[in-house]
N, C-alpha and C positions, 0 to 999 in steps of 0.2 A: 543380414538383419542390421539395420542401423538403429542407434539408440537416440533418435531424434526426440526432442521435447514435443509432446502432443500439443496440437494447435491451441486448445483451450488453456493449457498450462502456460504457453507462451503469452497469450493474451492477458491472463491474470497476472503474470509477472510484470508485463509492461504497465498494466493498470496500477499495480501495487507500487512500482517505482514512481510513477507519476503522482499517485496519491501521497506518498511519503514526501516527495519534493514539494508538492502543493501544501501539505500540512506544515512543513518546516517554514515555508514562505509565509503562510497565513499567521503562524505562531509568532514569527519575528515581527511581522507588520503590526499585529495586535499588541505585542509588548511595547514596540516603539511608539505607537500612538496612544498607549495607556487605555486601550479598550479591551484589555484581557479579562474576560469573565469566563471562568472554568466551564460552566454549564452551557454557555452560548458560543464557545470557541470553535470556529471553523477549523483551526489548526489541529485541535484534538480530534475532531471528527475525521478529517482527512488522514491523520496519522493512524488512527485506529482502523480505518477502512483499509489503508495500505498494508498494515501489519496483518490484518485478517486475510486479505487477498494473497499476501506473500506465503502465509502458512497453508492456505488452500493450494497454492501452486506447489509448495514443497510436498504435500501429501499426494497430489496428483502425479508428480514425477516419481515419488517413491512407489506408488501403486503401479505405475506403468513399468517400472524396472523389474517388478516381481514376475 
């Protein structure tokens, strides 16, 4: 019995990492160009998406280990 990460967990981990990187990139570019508006920020959107996917991944892995 191998303790491999389930495929959906791996995909959500990759997506969450990409979303967090994208969110940081958008956030920096918005702050640099002075277009930072909290409610319209792509950076905030991507960061929250990435964090949400990361926690989804964590729970999937924890459930798989039980």
